[in-house]
C-alpha positions as CSV (number, residue, x, y, z in Angstrom):
1,M,128.6,66.7,-66.1
2,K,129.5,65.6,-62.6
3,K,127.2,68.3,-61.1
4,L,124.3,67.1,-63.3
5,T,124.9,63.5,-62.3
6,F,124.9,64.5,-58.7
7,I,121.6,66.3,-59.0
8,V,119.9,63.4,-60.7
9,F,121.3,61.0,-58.1
10,M,120.0,63.2,-55.2
11,A,116.6,63.4,-56.9
12,V,116.4,59.6,-57.1
13,I,117.5,59.3,-53.4
14,S,114.9,61.9,-52.4
15,F,112.1,60.1,-54.1
16,N,113.1,56.7,-52.7
17,A,113.3,58.2,-49.3
18,F,109.8,59.6,-49.8
19,A,108.4,56.3,-50.9
20,Q,110.2,54.2,-48.3
21,G,109.4,56.6,-45.5
22,K,105.7,56.2,-46.2
23,T,105.5,52.5,-47.1
24,D,103.9,51.4,-43.9
25,K,101.8,54.5,-43.4
26,P,98.2,54.2,-44.8
27,L,97.2,56.7,-47.4
28,R,94.5,59.1,-46.5
29,I,91.9,60.0,-49.1
30,I,88.9,62.3,-48.9
31,A,86.2,62.5,-51.6
32,I,84.0,65.5,-51.5
33,G,80.5,65.7,-53.1
34,A,77.5,67.9,-52.8
35,H,75.1,65.3,-51.5
36,P,75.1,62.0,-49.8
37,D,75.4,59.5,-52.6
38,D,77.6,61.6,-55.0
39,C,80.9,60.0,-54.0
40,D,79.4,56.5,-53.8
41,M,78.4,56.6,-57.5
42,K,81.7,58.1,-58.8
43,F,84.3,56.8,-56.4
44,G,82.7,53.9,-54.5
45,G,84.6,51.1,-56.2
46,T,88.1,52.7,-55.9
47,A,87.3,53.6,-52.3
48,A,86.5,50.0,-51.5
49,L,89.8,48.9,-53.0
50,Y,91.7,51.5,-50.9
51,A,89.9,50.2,-47.8
52,Q,90.7,46.6,-48.6
53,L,94.4,47.5,-48.8
54,G,94.2,49.1,-45.4
55,H,94.1,52.8,-46.4
56,K,91.8,55.4,-44.9
57,V,89.0,56.9,-46.9
58,K,86.4,59.6,-45.9
59,F,83.4,60.7,-47.9
60,L,82.2,64.2,-47.3
61,A,78.8,65.5,-48.4
62,L,78.6,69.3,-48.3
63,T,74.8,69.3,-47.9
64,N,72.5,67.1,-45.9
65,G,70.2,66.3,-48.9
66,D,67.1,67.7,-47.2
67,A,65.4,68.7,-50.5
68,G,65.9,65.6,-52.6
69,H,62.5,63.8,-52.4
70,Q,59.1,64.1,-53.9
71,S,57.0,63.7,-50.7
72,M,59.3,64.5,-47.8
73,G,61.9,67.1,-46.9
74,G,63.5,69.2,-44.3
75,G,64.9,67.8,-41.1
76,V,63.2,64.4,-41.4
77,L,64.7,63.8,-44.8
78,G,68.1,65.2,-43.8
79,K,68.1,62.7,-40.8
80,R,67.2,59.9,-43.1
81,R,69.9,60.6,-45.6
82,R,72.5,60.9,-42.9
83,A,71.6,57.4,-41.7
84,E,71.7,56.1,-45.3
85,A,75.2,57.6,-45.7
86,K,76.4,55.9,-42.6
87,K,75.1,52.6,-43.9
88,A,76.8,53.2,-47.3
89,G,80.1,53.9,-45.6
90,E,79.9,50.7,-43.7
91,A,79.4,48.8,-46.9
92,L,82.5,50.3,-48.4
93,G,84.6,50.4,-45.3
94,V,84.9,54.2,-45.3
95,E,84.0,57.0,-43.0
96,Y,81.1,59.2,-44.1
97,D,80.5,62.9,-43.0
98,V,77.5,64.9,-43.9
99,L,77.5,68.7,-43.3
100,D,74.3,70.6,-42.3
101,N,74.2,72.9,-45.3
102,H,70.8,72.9,-47.0
103,D,70.3,70.9,-50.2
104,A,69.9,73.0,-53.4
105,E,71.2,76.0,-51.5
106,L,75.0,75.3,-51.6
107,I,77.0,78.5,-52.5
108,P,80.9,78.6,-52.4
109,T,80.9,81.1,-49.6
110,L,83.9,81.8,-47.4
111,N,82.2,79.9,-44.6
112,V,81.8,76.8,-46.8
113,R,85.4,77.1,-47.9
114,H,86.5,77.1,-44.3
115,Q,84.5,74.0,-43.7
116,V,86.2,72.2,-46.6
117,I,89.7,73.4,-45.6
118,R,89.1,72.1,-42.0
119,K,87.9,68.7,-43.2
120,I,90.9,68.2,-45.6
121,R,93.3,69.3,-42.9
122,E,91.7,67.2,-40.1
123,W,91.9,64.2,-42.4
124,D,95.5,65.0,-43.3
125,A,94.7,64.1,-46.8
126,D,97.1,62.7,-49.4
127,I,94.5,62.8,-52.1
128,V,91.4,65.0,-52.4
129,L,88.7,64.2,-54.9
130,G,86.0,66.6,-56.0
131,L,83.5,67.3,-58.7
132,R,84.2,69.4,-61.8
133,P,82.6,72.9,-61.7
134,N,80.4,72.2,-64.7
135,D,77.2,70.2,-64.1
136,Y,73.5,70.4,-64.4
137,H,73.0,70.8,-60.6
138,P,74.1,74.1,-59.0
139,D,75.1,72.2,-55.8
140,H,77.5,70.0,-57.9
141,R,79.0,73.0,-59.6
142,N,79.5,74.9,-56.4
143,A,80.9,71.9,-54.6
144,G,83.5,71.7,-57.4
145,I,84.3,75.4,-57.0
146,V,84.7,75.3,-53.3
147,V,87.1,72.3,-53.4
148,Q,89.2,74.1,-56.1
149,D,89.2,77.2,-53.9
150,A,90.6,75.1,-51.0
151,A,93.3,73.4,-53.1
152,Y,96.1,75.8,-52.4
153,L,94.8,77.3,-49.2
154,V,95.1,74.0,-47.2
155,I,98.8,74.7,-46.8
156,V,98.5,78.4,-45.9
157,P,98.9,78.8,-42.1
158,N,97.0,82.2,-41.9
159,V,93.9,80.8,-43.7
160,T,91.5,79.1,-41.4
161,P,94.1,79.4,-38.6
162,D,91.9,77.4,-36.1
163,T,93.1,74.2,-37.8
164,P,96.8,73.5,-38.4
165,P,97.7,73.6,-42.1
166,L,98.9,70.6,-44.1
167,K,102.7,70.3,-44.5
168,K,102.3,69.3,-48.1
169,N,99.7,70.0,-50.9
170,P,97.6,66.9,-51.6
171,I,96.9,65.6,-55.1
172,F,93.5,67.0,-56.2
173,L,91.5,64.9,-58.6
174,Y,88.1,65.2,-60.3
175,M,85.6,62.4,-60.3
176,Q,84.2,61.5,-63.6
177,D,81.2,63.2,-65.4
178,G,79.9,63.2,-68.9
179,F,79.6,66.9,-69.5
180,Q,81.3,68.3,-72.6
181,K,81.6,72.0,-72.1
182,P,83.9,73.9,-71.6
183,Y,85.9,70.7,-72.2
184,P,85.3,66.9,-71.8
185,F,86.4,65.0,-68.7
186,S,90.1,63.9,-69.0
187,K,90.5,60.2,-68.2
188,D,94.0,60.6,-66.7
189,I,93.8,57.6,-64.3
190,A,91.9,54.4,-64.7
191,V,91.0,51.9,-61.9
192,V,89.3,48.6,-62.6
193,I,86.7,47.9,-60.0
194,D,85.2,44.6,-61.1
195,G,86.2,42.8,-58.0
196,V,84.4,45.2,-55.7
197,M,81.3,46.0,-57.7
198,D,79.2,44.1,-55.1
199,K,80.3,46.5,-52.4
200,K,79.6,49.6,-54.7
201,E,76.1,48.3,-55.5
202,K,75.4,47.7,-51.8
203,A,76.6,51.1,-50.8
204,F,74.7,52.9,-53.5
205,A,71.5,50.9,-52.8
206,S,71.9,52.1,-49.1
207,H,70.7,55.5,-50.3
208,E,67.1,54.2,-50.5
209,S,65.4,57.5,-50.5
210,Q,67.3,58.4,-53.7
211,V,67.8,55.2,-55.5
212,F,64.4,53.6,-55.0
213,E,62.2,56.7,-54.5
214,W,63.4,60.1,-55.7
215,M,65.3,59.3,-58.8
216,P,62.8,56.8,-60.1
217,W,60.1,59.4,-59.6
218,L,62.1,61.9,-61.6
219,M,62.4,59.3,-64.4
220,G,58.7,58.8,-64.5
221,M,58.7,55.3,-62.9
222,T,56.0,54.0,-60.6
223,E,56.3,52.0,-57.4
224,S,55.5,48.8,-59.4
225,D,58.6,49.4,-61.4
226,I,60.9,49.0,-58.4
227,P,61.8,45.5,-57.2
228,T,61.3,44.7,-53.5
229,E,63.6,41.7,-52.9
230,E,67.2,42.6,-51.9
231,K,68.9,40.5,-54.6
232,E,66.7,41.9,-57.3
233,R,67.1,45.4,-56.0
234,L,70.9,45.2,-56.2
235,S,70.7,43.9,-59.8
236,W,68.2,46.7,-60.7
237,V,70.6,49.3,-59.2
238,N,73.4,47.9,-61.3
239,K,71.4,48.0,-64.6
240,T,69.7,51.3,-63.8
241,Y,72.6,53.4,-62.4
242,L,75.9,51.6,-62.3
243,K,76.0,50.3,-65.8
244,E,79.0,48.6,-67.4
245,T,81.7,51.0,-68.6
246,V,81.7,51.7,-72.3
247,L,85.4,52.2,-73.3
248,D,85.9,54.9,-75.8
249,D,89.3,55.6,-77.4
250,T,90.5,57.8,-74.5
251,G,89.2,55.4,-71.9
252,L,90.9,52.4,-73.6
253,K,94.2,54.3,-73.9
254,S,94.1,55.1,-70.1
255,L,93.2,51.6,-69.2
256,K,96.1,50.2,-71.2
257,K,98.5,52.7,-69.7
258,W,97.7,51.7,-66.2
259,Y,97.0,48.0,-66.8
260,P,99.4,47.2,-69.7
261,K,98.8,43.4,-69.5
262,I,95.0,43.4,-69.1
263,D,92.6,41.8,-71.4
264,D,90.2,44.8,-71.9
265,S,87.5,42.5,-73.3
266,K,87.1,41.1,-69.8
267,V,86.9,44.4,-68.0
268,K,83.3,45.5,-67.1
269,Y,83.7,48.4,-64.7
270,V,86.2,51.2,-64.6
271,E,86.3,54.4,-62.6
272,F,88.3,57.3,-64.2
273,F,89.9,60.3,-62.6
274,E,91.2,63.6,-63.9
275,I,94.2,65.3,-62.3
276,C,93.4,68.9,-61.2
277,E,96.1,71.5,-62.0
278,Y,95.7,73.2,-58.6
279,G,97.2,70.5,-56.3
280,K,100.4,68.4,-56.4
281,Q,101.2,67.3,-59.9
282,P,102.2,63.6,-59.6
283,T,104.5,61.7,-61.9
284,D,103.3,58.4,-63.3
285,K,105.5,56.6,-60.7
286,E,103.9,58.6,-57.9
287,I,100.4,57.8,-59.2
288,K,101.3,54.1,-58.9
289,Y,102.3,54.9,-55.3
290,Y,99.1,56.8,-54.5
291,F,97.0,54.2,-56.3
292,P,98.5,51.0,-55.0
293,M,95.8,48.9,-56.7
294,L,97.6,49.8,-60.0
295,K,100.9,48.1,-59.0
């Protein structure tokens, strides 16, 4: 019995030392999407909250987006989308990297895996967010696969040896999607983002080539359907893309778990995250540490 008590005591001491030792050190989060604008839509609000609290966030687009437009493409579009990403990052208070892999051609090759491993290591990430590998767009699926492939290897010294390995495996999370097969997205963590929706709207609207040109064209809209004044455009972005969260049973359960005293009738916008099995498996107490906005 004494031995068991000692083990439990040491476990508590170990966790407290871990938490206290990192209290004053900003968390480092990297969100990885296939294209410029992927992370903004799925993680923009939570990223803004992290930034407000003094933590460090990087968005990484694995392609330059040089195919996503109805009337322009190639280097000109890629350059434009890189500039849009920079503007979006400034709106959220995060860094934004865009790799030079071609849009609509992303494959989870060894080279791309090395790129992702280097970026995660260079950022010294505590949390890595990616896409689930089931999606309508092959770039999204392959971006999800390559992040999964990097999940364990970021701590292996002999893999991508030109960049020092991490000393610990980060928490790997999936950003939300609505796809049902092979299984629906699991709403493991909920973050209310009502207070920073203005920043998310501004960041997403910064991707003008996509938000006001390419995606409306795909939806059959005409130029006359798109507002021109900034305030109207932000409102239109909200109603068209960043709609209020509809809480189903699983979403409401997650919200109540992480915000037990909240009045859910007053919550408008929530970002959900699923814990990937391949990284560090956090306890609920650790999740509150890694998501300080939940405290």
